[in-house]
py3Dmol code that shows the C-alpha trace and the ligand (Angstrom):
import py3Dmol

protein = """\
ATOM      1  CA  MET A   1      88.476  66.366 107.374  1.00  0.00           C
ATOM      2  CA  GLY A   2      87.058  66.251 103.768  1.00  0.00           C
ATOM      3  CA  SER A   3      88.762  67.893 100.803  1.00  0.00           C
ATOM      4  CA  PRO A   4      87.536  71.361 100.032  1.00  0.00           C
ATOM      5  CA  ARG A   5      85.840  71.944  96.656  1.00  0.00           C
ATOM      6  CA  VAL A   6      88.048  73.955  94.405  1.00  0.00           C
ATOM      7  CA  LEU A   7      86.211  76.553  92.352  1.00  0.00           C
ATOM      8  CA  ARG A   8      87.639  78.803  89.520  1.00  0.00           C
ATOM      9  CA  ARG A   9      84.693  80.846  88.500  1.00  0.00           C
ATOM     10  CA  ALA A  10      83.025  83.632  90.509  1.00  0.00           C
ATOM     11  CA  VAL A  11      79.561  82.644  89.546  1.00  0.00           C
ATOM     12  CA  GLU A  12      80.230  79.130  90.923  1.00  0.00           C
ATOM     13  CA  LEU A  13      81.509  80.470  94.076  1.00  0.00           C
ATOM     14  CA  ARG A  14      78.535  82.709  94.557  1.00  0.00           C
ATOM     15  CA  THR A  15      76.179  79.888  94.019  1.00  0.00           C
ATOM     16  CA  GLU A  16      77.939  77.784  96.468  1.00  0.00           C
ATOM     17  CA  CYS A  17      77.862  80.574  99.130  1.00  0.00           C
ATOM     18  CA  ASP A  18      74.182  81.310  98.501  1.00  0.00           C
ATOM     19  CA  ALA A  19      73.361  77.583  98.957  1.00  0.00           C
ATOM     20  CA  ALA A  20      75.367  77.570 102.223  1.00  0.00           C
ATOM     21  CA  ARG A  21      73.450  80.532 103.467  1.00  0.00           C
ATOM     22  CA  ALA A  22      70.204  78.917 102.436  1.00  0.00           C
ATOM     23  CA  ARG A  23      71.110  76.020 104.667  1.00  0.00           C
ATOM     24  CA  GLY A  24      71.456  78.453 107.522  1.00  0.00           C
ATOM     25  CA  LEU A  25      75.307  78.409 107.637  1.00  0.00           C
ATOM     26  CA  ARG A  26      77.344  81.450 108.384  1.00  0.00           C
ATOM     27  CA  VAL A  27      80.069  82.161 105.796  1.00  0.00           C
ATOM     28  CA  GLY A  28      83.590  83.016 106.937  1.00  0.00           C
ATOM     29  CA  PHE A  29      86.347  84.102 104.409  1.00  0.00           C
ATOM     30  CA  VAL A  30      90.063  84.102 104.417  1.00  0.00           C
ATOM     31  CA  PRO A  31      91.666  85.789 101.403  1.00  0.00           C
ATOM     32  CA  THR A  32      95.194  84.730 100.623  1.00  0.00           C
ATOM     33  CA  MET A  33      97.788  84.873  97.815  1.00  0.00           C
ATOM     34  CA  GLY A  34      98.703  81.310  98.388  1.00  0.00           C
ATOM     35  CA  ALA A  35     102.141  79.912  99.493  1.00  0.00           C
ATOM     36  CA  LEU A  36     100.461  79.160 102.688  1.00  0.00           C
ATOM     37  CA  HIS A  37     102.283  78.977 106.036  1.00  0.00           C
ATOM     38  CA  ARG A  38     101.117  78.193 109.557  1.00  0.00           C
ATOM     39  CA  GLY A  39     100.151  81.829 109.857  1.00  0.00           C
ATOM     40  CA  HIS A  40      97.524  81.451 107.080  1.00  0.00           C
ATOM     41  CA  LEU A  41      96.257  78.148 108.437  1.00  0.00           C
ATOM     42  CA  ASP A  42      95.757  79.973 111.833  1.00  0.00           C
ATOM     43  CA  LEU A  43      93.479  82.541 109.960  1.00  0.00           C
ATOM     44  CA  VAL A  44      91.482  79.715 108.544  1.00  0.00           C
ATOM     45  CA  ARG A  45      91.125  78.031 111.945  1.00  0.00           C
ATOM     46  CA  SER A  46      90.091  81.389 113.361  1.00  0.00           C
ATOM     47  CA  ALA A  47      87.357  81.684 110.703  1.00  0.00           C
ATOM     48  CA  GLY A  48      86.247  78.143 111.290  1.00  0.00           C
ATOM     49  CA  SER A  49      85.794  78.984 115.099  1.00  0.00           C
ATOM     50  CA  ARG A  50      83.512  81.970 114.121  1.00  0.00           C
ATOM     51  CA  ALA A  51      81.682  80.673 111.008  1.00  0.00           C
ATOM     52  CA  SER A  52      80.147  77.282 109.884  1.00  0.00           C
ATOM     53  CA  PHE A  53      81.206  77.549 106.193  1.00  0.00           C
ATOM     54  CA  VAL A  54      84.652  78.589 105.430  1.00  0.00           C
ATOM     55  CA  VAL A  55      86.001  79.875 102.021  1.00  0.00           C
ATOM     56  CA  ALA A  56      89.617  80.567 101.345  1.00  0.00           C
ATOM     57  CA  SER A  57      90.809  82.262  98.220  1.00  0.00           C
ATOM     58  CA  ILE A  58      94.258  81.768  96.601  1.00  0.00           C
ATOM     59  CA  PHE A  59      94.832  84.614  94.157  1.00  0.00           C
ATOM     60  CA  VAL A  60      98.166  86.380  93.529  1.00  0.00           C
ATOM     61  CA  ASN A  61      96.602  89.700  92.805  1.00  0.00           C
ATOM     62  CA  PRO A  62      98.546  91.600  89.977  1.00  0.00           C
ATOM     63  CA  THR A  63      97.103  95.004  90.843  1.00  0.00           C
ATOM     64  CA  GLN A  64      98.820  95.187  94.277  1.00  0.00           C
ATOM     65  CA  PHE A  65     102.310  94.678  92.782  1.00  0.00           C
ATOM     66  CA  GLY A  66     104.372  97.518  91.473  1.00  0.00           C
ATOM     67  CA  PRO A  67     106.187  97.237  88.085  1.00  0.00           C
ATOM     68  CA  ASN A  68     109.550  96.297  89.849  1.00  0.00           C
ATOM     69  CA  GLU A  69     108.041  94.001  92.451  1.00  0.00           C
ATOM     70  CA  ASP A  70     107.993  90.191  92.700  1.00  0.00           C
ATOM     71  CA  LEU A  71     104.662  89.356  90.989  1.00  0.00           C
ATOM     72  CA  ALA A  72     106.398  86.886  88.492  1.00  0.00           C
ATOM     73  CA  ARG A  73     108.562  85.163  91.143  1.00  0.00           C
ATOM     74  CA  TYR A  74     105.917  85.208  93.957  1.00  0.00           C
ATOM     75  CA  PRO A  75     105.914  81.621  95.274  1.00  0.00           C
ATOM     76  CA  ARG A  76     103.021  79.464  93.960  1.00  0.00           C
ATOM     77  CA  ASP A  77     102.022  76.009  94.967  1.00  0.00           C
ATOM     78  CA  LEU A  78      98.237  75.465  94.559  1.00  0.00           C
ATOM     79  CA  GLU A  79      98.348  71.674  95.090  1.00  0.00           C
ATOM     80  CA  GLY A  80     100.251  72.027  98.269  1.00  0.00           C
ATOM     81  CA  ASP A  81      98.140  74.859  99.426  1.00  0.00           C
ATOM     82  CA  ILE A  82      94.811  72.920  98.829  1.00  0.00           C
ATOM     83  CA  ALA A  83      96.310  69.967 100.937  1.00  0.00           C
ATOM     84  CA  LYS A  84      97.122  72.397 103.808  1.00  0.00           C
ATOM     85  CA  LEU A  85      93.611  74.041 103.623  1.00  0.00           C
ATOM     86  CA  SER A  86      92.077  70.656 103.638  1.00  0.00           C
ATOM     87  CA  SER A  87      93.892  69.858 106.879  1.00  0.00           C
ATOM     88  CA  VAL A  88      92.272  72.905 108.638  1.00  0.00           C
ATOM     89  CA  GLY A  89      88.708  72.420 107.506  1.00  0.00           C
ATOM     90  CA  THR A  90      88.104  74.615 104.619  1.00  0.00           C
ATOM     91  CA  ASP A  91      84.880  74.106 102.641  1.00  0.00           C
ATOM     92  CA  VAL A  92      85.679  75.784  99.509  1.00  0.00           C
ATOM     93  CA  VAL A  93      88.868  77.024  97.872  1.00  0.00           C
ATOM     94  CA  PHE A  94      88.512  79.814  95.227  1.00  0.00           C
ATOM     95  CA  ALA A  95      91.513  79.889  92.900  1.00  0.00           C
ATOM     96  CA  PRO A  96      90.528  82.151  90.000  1.00  0.00           C
ATOM     97  CA  GLU A  97      92.474  83.256  87.005  1.00  0.00           C
ATOM     98  CA  ALA A  98      93.309  86.907  86.807  1.00  0.00           C
ATOM     99  CA  SER A  99      90.978  87.321  83.850  1.00  0.00           C
ATOM    100  CA  GLU A 100      88.065  86.184  86.038  1.00  0.00           C
ATOM    101  CA  ILE A 101      88.730  88.919  88.588  1.00  0.00           C
ATOM    102  CA  TYR A 102      89.920  91.538  86.136  1.00  0.00           C
ATOM    103  CA  PRO A 103      87.958  91.036  82.875  1.00  0.00           C
ATOM    104  CA  GLU A 104      89.043  93.452  80.118  1.00  0.00           C
ATOM    105  CA  SER A 105      85.652  95.263  80.429  1.00  0.00           C
ATOM    106  CA  GLY A 106      86.378  95.923  84.141  1.00  0.00           C
ATOM    107  CA  ASP A 107      86.712  99.648  85.011  1.00  0.00           C
ATOM    108  CA  THR A 108      86.310  99.936  88.811  1.00  0.00           C
ATOM    109  CA  ARG A 109      89.095 100.638  91.455  1.00  0.00           C
ATOM    110  CA  VAL A 110      88.636 101.080  95.178  1.00  0.00           C
ATOM    111  CA  ARG A 111      90.855 103.618  96.766  1.00  0.00           C
ATOM    112  CA  VAL A 112      91.020 104.334 100.589  1.00  0.00           C
ATOM    113  CA  SER A 113      92.727 107.618 101.146  1.00  0.00           C
ATOM    114  CA  SER A 114      94.454 108.754 104.303  1.00  0.00           C
ATOM    115  CA  LEU A 115      95.067 105.349 105.842  1.00  0.00           C
ATOM    116  CA  ALA A 116      96.657 104.039 102.644  1.00  0.00           C
ATOM    117  CA  ASP A 117      99.064 107.059 102.210  1.00  0.00           C
ATOM    118  CA  PRO A 118     101.782 106.531 104.770  1.00  0.00           C
ATOM    119  CA  LEU A 119     104.077 103.675 105.525  1.00  0.00           C
ATOM    120  CA  CYS A 120     103.835 100.968 102.723  1.00  0.00           C
ATOM    121  CA  GLY A 121     101.455 103.150 100.823  1.00  0.00           C
ATOM    122  CA  ALA A 122     104.106 105.755 100.394  1.00  0.00           C
ATOM    123  CA  ARG A 123     106.780 103.231  99.234  1.00  0.00           C
ATOM    124  CA  ARG A 124     104.427 101.119  97.169  1.00  0.00           C
ATOM    125  CA  PRO A 125     102.267 103.403  95.164  1.00  0.00           C
ATOM    126  CA  GLY A 126      99.026 101.794  94.123  1.00  0.00           C
ATOM    127  CA  HIS A 127      99.502  98.788  96.433  1.00  0.00           C
ATOM    128  CA  PHE A 128      96.624  99.449  98.655  1.00  0.00           C
ATOM    129  CA  GLU A 129      94.374 100.370  95.824  1.00  0.00           C
ATOM    130  CA  GLY A 130      95.058  96.957  94.485  1.00  0.00           C
ATOM    131  CA  VAL A 131      94.406  95.359  97.809  1.00  0.00           C
ATOM    132  CA  ALA A 132      91.150  97.256  98.489  1.00  0.00           C
ATOM    133  CA  THR A 133      89.950  96.621  95.013  1.00  0.00           C
ATOM    134  CA  VAL A 134      90.520  92.796  95.023  1.00  0.00           C
ATOM    135  CA  VAL A 135      89.161  92.506  98.706  1.00  0.00           C
ATOM    136  CA  THR A 136      86.005  94.386  97.659  1.00  0.00           C
ATOM    137  CA  LYS A 137      85.550  92.150  94.687  1.00  0.00           C
ATOM    138  CA  LEU A 138      86.153  88.948  96.674  1.00  0.00           C
ATOM    139  CA  PHE A 139      83.672  90.191  99.390  1.00  0.00           C
ATOM    140  CA  GLY A 140      81.157  90.836  96.629  1.00  0.00           C
ATOM    141  CA  ILE A 141      81.441  87.377  95.345  1.00  0.00           C
ATOM    142  CA  VAL A 142      81.510  85.450  98.649  1.00  0.00           C
ATOM    143  CA  GLY A 143      79.317  87.700 100.654  1.00  0.00           C
ATOM    144  CA  PRO A 144      80.921  86.625 103.959  1.00  0.00           C
ATOM    145  CA  CYS A 145      79.561  87.485 107.469  1.00  0.00           C
ATOM    146  CA  MET A 146      83.206  87.663 108.693  1.00  0.00           C
ATOM    147  CA  SER A 147      86.637  87.712 107.295  1.00  0.00           C
ATOM    148  CA  VAL A 148      90.060  87.177 109.023  1.00  0.00           C
ATOM    149  CA  PHE A 149      93.290  89.105 108.244  1.00  0.00           C
ATOM    150  CA  GLY A 150      96.678  88.945 109.804  1.00  0.00           C
ATOM    151  CA  ARG A 151      97.953  91.776 111.909  1.00  0.00           C
ATOM    152  CA  LYS A 152     101.527  91.519 110.283  1.00  0.00           C
ATOM    153  CA  ASP A 153      99.872  93.497 107.519  1.00  0.00           C
ATOM    154  CA  TYR A 154      98.647  95.985 110.081  1.00  0.00           C
ATOM    155  CA  GLN A 155      98.071  98.938 107.558  1.00  0.00           C
ATOM    156  CA  GLN A 156      96.184  96.516 105.283  1.00  0.00           C
ATOM    157  CA  LEU A 157      93.962  95.528 108.198  1.00  0.00           C
ATOM    158  CA  LEU A 158      93.129  99.095 108.890  1.00  0.00           C
ATOM    159  CA  VAL A 159      92.553  99.904 105.217  1.00  0.00           C
ATOM    160  CA  ILE A 160      90.152  96.958 104.931  1.00  0.00           C
ATOM    161  CA  ARG A 161      88.277  98.011 108.165  1.00  0.00           C
ATOM    162  CA  ARG A 162      87.864 101.459 106.714  1.00  0.00           C
ATOM    163  CA  LEU A 163      86.478 100.270 103.296  1.00  0.00           C
ATOM    164  CA  VAL A 164      84.214  97.938 104.989  1.00  0.00           C
ATOM    165  CA  ARG A 165      82.902 100.901 107.118  1.00  0.00           C
ATOM    166  CA  ASP A 166      82.723 103.340 104.493  1.00  0.00           C
ATOM    167  CA  LEU A 167      81.059 101.073 101.932  1.00  0.00           C
ATOM    168  CA  PHE A 168      78.624  99.727 104.493  1.00  0.00           C
ATOM    169  CA  LEU A 169      79.732  96.208 103.699  1.00  0.00           C
ATOM    170  CA  PRO A 170      78.035  93.752 106.166  1.00  0.00           C
ATOM    171  CA  VAL A 171      81.358  92.006 106.984  1.00  0.00           C
ATOM    172  CA  GLU A 172      82.918  91.688 110.469  1.00  0.00           C
ATOM    173  CA  VAL A 173      86.706  92.116 109.932  1.00  0.00           C
ATOM    174  CA  VAL A 174      88.753  90.119 112.463  1.00  0.00           C
ATOM    175  CA  GLY A 175      92.384  90.918 112.912  1.00  0.00           C
ATOM    176  CA  HIS A 176      94.562  87.894 113.926  1.00  0.00           C
ATOM    177  CA  PRO A 177      97.701  88.155 115.936  1.00  0.00           C
ATOM    178  CA  ILE A 178     100.987  87.873 114.209  1.00  0.00           C
ATOM    179  CA  VAL A 179     102.237  84.292 113.966  1.00  0.00           C
ATOM    180  CA  ARG A 180     105.887  83.860 114.411  1.00  0.00           C
ATOM    181  CA  GLU A 181     108.643  81.239 113.931  1.00  0.00           C
ATOM    182  CA  PRO A 182     110.164  79.919 117.299  1.00  0.00           C
ATOM    183  CA  ASP A 183     112.941  82.389 117.028  1.00  0.00           C
ATOM    184  CA  GLY A 184     110.542  85.309 116.555  1.00  0.00           C
ATOM    185  CA  LEU A 185     110.672  85.943 112.829  1.00  0.00           C
ATOM    186  CA  ALA A 186     107.102  86.857 111.681  1.00  0.00           C
ATOM    187  CA  MET A 187     105.759  84.214 109.298  1.00  0.00           C
ATOM    188  CA  SER A 188     105.690  85.448 105.671  1.00  0.00           C
ATOM    189  CA  SER A 189     105.451  83.725 102.303  1.00  0.00           C
ATOM    190  CA  ARG A 190     108.425  85.998 101.289  1.00  0.00           C
ATOM    191  CA  ASN A 191     110.636  84.257 103.990  1.00  0.00           C
ATOM    192  CA  ALA A 192     110.977  81.532 101.350  1.00  0.00           C
ATOM    193  CA  TYR A 193     113.180  83.867  99.339  1.00  0.00           C
ATOM    194  CA  LEU A 194     115.870  84.300 102.160  1.00  0.00           C
ATOM    195  CA  SER A 195     119.241  82.644 102.077  1.00  0.00           C
ATOM    196  CA  ALA A 196     120.475  81.100 105.285  1.00  0.00           C
ATOM    197  CA  ASP A 197     122.577  84.228 105.954  1.00  0.00           C
ATOM    198  CA  GLU A 198     119.645  86.561 105.174  1.00  0.00           C
ATOM    199  CA  ARG A 199     117.385  84.555 107.366  1.00  0.00           C
ATOM    200  CA  ALA A 200     119.723  85.006 110.220  1.00  0.00           C
ATOM    201  CA  ARG A 201     120.092  88.809 109.671  1.00  0.00           C
ATOM    202  CA  ALA A 202     116.302  89.119 109.289  1.00  0.00           C
ATOM    203  CA  LEU A 203     116.099  88.408 113.069  1.00  0.00           C
ATOM    204  CA  ALA A 204     117.312  91.957 113.630  1.00  0.00           C
ATOM    205  CA  ILE A 205     113.773  93.114 112.712  1.00  0.00           C
ATOM    206  CA  VAL A 206     112.158  91.263 115.629  1.00  0.00           C
ATOM    207  CA  ARG A 207     115.046  92.175 117.954  1.00  0.00           C
ATOM    208  CA  GLY A 208     114.593  95.894 117.005  1.00  0.00           C
ATOM    209  CA  LEU A 209     110.886  95.632 117.920  1.00  0.00           C
ATOM    210  CA  GLN A 210     111.660  93.856 120.977  1.00  0.00           C
ATOM    211  CA  GLU A 211     114.258  96.444 122.113  1.00  0.00           C
ATOM    212  CA  ALA A 212     111.751  99.225 121.549  1.00  0.00           C
ATOM    213  CA  SER A 213     109.020  97.368 123.417  1.00  0.00           C
ATOM    214  CA  VAL A 214     111.424  96.811 126.326  1.00  0.00           C
ATOM    215  CA  GLN A 215     112.153 100.567 126.448  1.00  0.00           C
ATOM    216  CA  PHE A 216     108.532 101.383 126.154  1.00  0.00           C
ATOM    217  CA  ALA A 217     107.746  99.090 129.090  1.00  0.00           C
ATOM    218  CA  MET A 218     110.558 100.854 131.060  1.00  0.00           C
ATOM    219  CA  GLY A 219     108.601 104.187 130.409  1.00  0.00           C
ATOM    220  CA  GLU A 220     110.190 105.623 127.195  1.00  0.00           C
ATOM    221  CA  ARG A 221     107.445 107.478 125.365  1.00  0.00           C
ATOM    222  CA  ASP A 222     109.450 109.659 123.031  1.00  0.00           C
ATOM    223  CA  ALA A 223     108.459 108.244 119.523  1.00  0.00           C
ATOM    224  CA  ARG A 224     111.727 109.153 117.892  1.00  0.00           C
ATOM    225  CA  ARG A 225     113.767 107.651 120.523  1.00  0.00           C
ATOM    226  CA  LEU A 226     111.691 104.405 120.316  1.00  0.00           C
ATOM    227  CA  GLU A 227     112.275 104.383 116.561  1.00  0.00           C
ATOM    228  CA  LEU A 228     116.052 104.888 116.999  1.00  0.00           C
ATOM    229  CA  ALA A 229     116.100 101.991 119.507  1.00  0.00           C
ATOM    230  CA  ALA A 230     114.659  99.678 116.725  1.00  0.00           C
ATOM    231  CA  ARG A 231     116.602 101.298 113.979  1.00  0.00           C
ATOM    232  CA  ALA A 232     119.955 100.667 115.628  1.00  0.00           C
ATOM    233  CA  LEU A 233     119.377  96.840 115.697  1.00  0.00           C
ATOM    234  CA  LEU A 234     118.450  96.898 111.997  1.00  0.00           C
ATOM    235  CA  GLU A 235     121.526  98.881 111.166  1.00  0.00           C
ATOM    236  CA  THR A 236     123.755  96.335 113.059  1.00  0.00           C
ATOM    237  CA  ALA A 237     122.580  93.686 110.713  1.00  0.00           C
ATOM    238  CA  ALA A 238     123.077  95.850 107.631  1.00  0.00           C
ATOM    239  CA  LEU A 239     119.412  95.803 106.711  1.00  0.00           C
ATOM    240  CA  SER A 240     118.278  98.288 104.176  1.00  0.00           C
ATOM    241  CA  ILE A 241     115.481 100.299 105.951  1.00  0.00           C
ATOM    242  CA  ASP A 242     112.375 101.516 104.166  1.00  0.00           C
ATOM    243  CA  TYR A 243     110.776 102.801 107.343  1.00  0.00           C
ATOM    244  CA  VAL A 244     110.832 102.516 111.147  1.00  0.00           C
ATOM    245  CA  GLU A 245     107.932 104.611 112.411  1.00  0.00           C
ATOM    246  CA  VAL A 246     105.892 105.136 115.482  1.00  0.00           C
ATOM    247  CA  ARG A 247     102.293 106.163 114.525  1.00  0.00           C
ATOM    248  CA  ASP A 248      98.789 106.318 116.094  1.00  0.00           C
ATOM    249  CA  ALA A 249      97.552 102.659 116.085  1.00  0.00           C
ATOM    250  CA  GLU A 250      94.107 103.842 114.711  1.00  0.00           C
ATOM    251  CA  THR A 251      94.686 106.757 112.321  1.00  0.00           C
ATOM    252  CA  LEU A 252      98.330 106.041 111.503  1.00  0.00           C
ATOM    253  CA  ALA A 253      99.096 109.683 112.077  1.00  0.00           C
ATOM    254  CA  LEU A 254     102.604 110.455 113.060  1.00  0.00           C
ATOM    255  CA  VAL A 255     103.024 110.964 116.835  1.00  0.00           C
ATOM    256  CA  THR A 256     105.701 112.587 118.848  1.00  0.00           C
ATOM    257  CA  ARG A 257     104.818 110.623 121.914  1.00  0.00           C
ATOM    258  CA  ALA A 258     103.754 106.955 122.100  1.00  0.00           C
ATOM    259  CA  ASN A 259     100.979 107.188 124.579  1.00  0.00           C
ATOM    260  CA  GLU A 260      98.189 104.575 125.121  1.00  0.00           C
ATOM    261  CA  ARG A 261      98.398 102.549 121.889  1.00  0.00           C
ATOM    262  CA  ALA A 262     101.109 103.259 119.372  1.00  0.00           C
ATOM    263  CA  LEU A 263     102.107 101.258 116.302  1.00  0.00           C
ATOM    264  CA  LEU A 264     105.768 100.714 115.699  1.00  0.00           C
ATOM    265  CA  ALA A 265     105.972  99.540 112.186  1.00  0.00           C
ATOM    266  CA  VAL A 266     109.113  98.419 110.242  1.00  0.00           C
ATOM    267  CA  ALA A 267     109.706  97.654 106.454  1.00  0.00           C
ATOM    268  CA  CYS A 268     113.124  96.783 105.278  1.00  0.00           C
ATOM    269  CA  ARG A 269     115.001  94.812 102.629  1.00  0.00           C
ATOM    270  CA  VAL A 270     117.090  91.737 103.536  1.00  0.00           C
ATOM    271  CA  GLY A 271     118.984  91.331 100.316  1.00  0.00           C
ATOM    272  CA  THR A 272     116.273  91.708  97.684  1.00  0.00           C
ATOM    273  CA  THR A 273     113.447  90.610  99.976  1.00  0.00           C
ATOM    274  CA  ARG A 274     111.160  93.166 101.466  1.00  0.00           C
ATOM    275  CA  LEU A 275     109.903  92.179 104.892  1.00  0.00           C
ATOM    276  CA  ILE A 276     107.548  94.132 107.285  1.00  0.00           C
ATOM    277  CA  ASP A 277     106.698  93.584 110.924  1.00  0.00           C
ATOM    278  CA  ASN A 278     105.169  95.500 113.714  1.00  0.00           C
ATOM    279  CA  VAL A 279     104.229  95.751 117.373  1.00  0.00           C
ATOM    280  CA  VAL A 280     101.469  97.790 119.038  1.00  0.00           C
ATOM    281  CA  LEU A 281     103.200  99.413 121.966  1.00  0.00           C
ATOM    282  CA  GLY A 282     100.977  99.386 125.115  1.00  0.00           C
ATOM    283  CA  GLU A 283      98.782  96.539 123.891  1.00  0.00           C
ATOM    284  CA  GLU A 284     101.107  93.669 123.117  1.00  0.00           C
ATOM    285  CA  PRO A 285     104.134  92.342 124.910  1.00  0.00           C
ATOM    286  CA  GLY A 286     107.271  92.525 122.828  1.00  0.00           C
ATOM    287  CA  PRO A 287     107.473  89.957 119.912  1.00  0.00           C
ATOM    288  CA  LEU A 288     110.000  87.794 121.779  1.00  0.00           C
ATOM    289  CA  SER A 289     107.904  87.720 124.993  1.00  0.00           C
ATOM    290  CA  ARG A 290     105.232  85.565 123.691  1.00  0.00           C
TER     291      ARG A 290
END
"""
ligand_1 = """\
10
PAF
O 97.495 89.804 102.533
C 97.353 89.230 101.366
O 97.833 88.161 101.167
C 96.735 90.012 100.331
O 97.092 91.389 100.446
C 95.240 89.831 100.123
C 94.514 90.331 101.373
C 95.019 88.414 100.010
C 94.671 90.518 98.997
O 95.290 90.237 97.757
"""
view = py3Dmol.view(width=600, height=400)
view.addModel(protein, "pdb")
view.setStyle({"model": 0}, {"cartoon": {"style": "trace"}})
view.addModel(ligand_1, "xyz")
view.setStyle({"model": 1}, {"stick": {}})
view.zoomTo()
view.show()
């Protein structure tokens, strides 16, 4: 596969995408923050199976990080990322500077309300506003027909679906299944922060989700009891829990019973690293059953 064109300026990317459309190509888009792993490459492959011209962006978006979060130490490897994207058939890599996306004169933010409020939204104020703003800007530059997002960031996927619907953006948003390591840990760029001991303890997350999935499969529908089943595993590994919550898989409203499709979402800290994971009960098998 040929090397992708690497562009830094929004105007260049727009010109490139316009030219692709003029040639009759269907533009697919995968936004990323780089430090790419197999999960990201699966998103690009998925875009390539649905579109004939694939754009991936690499941009560590400052507005989605809180003041005490890991913006400065977020892993960056542009050359390595370009090589990986090249191996999965990417036509263009967009790697802008922050000043390109957020010029000083910029004054617009995109905020999605109710879906962005619970779970990570409650613990990371401003996070989803940063995500919604950058994704809207990137969609505006690329003008994709379709865009692929991983389901590990399940709440993010719902927020983006909602903003696309509310702003009448002509983009099909595709949710891609969580990609896991052989032992079940969900792939994340932040896994690179984990020491060997933390990496081993982080497996409690997937074990907790698995335990709740098994109980759901055996007929347990009480949301609090399902949360407790997952929580017990996390506590055994001494993880610091941000939340373990069962919510409606579409609206993210709290539910007392996990009926047809319920999201069980987990966020916790392993050492200083914050990890998230989830399973949709009633829709997916447990994370260790794949
Ligand atoms: O999921 C991510 O990596 C980011 O939140 C995204 C969608 C690239 C926006 O910065």
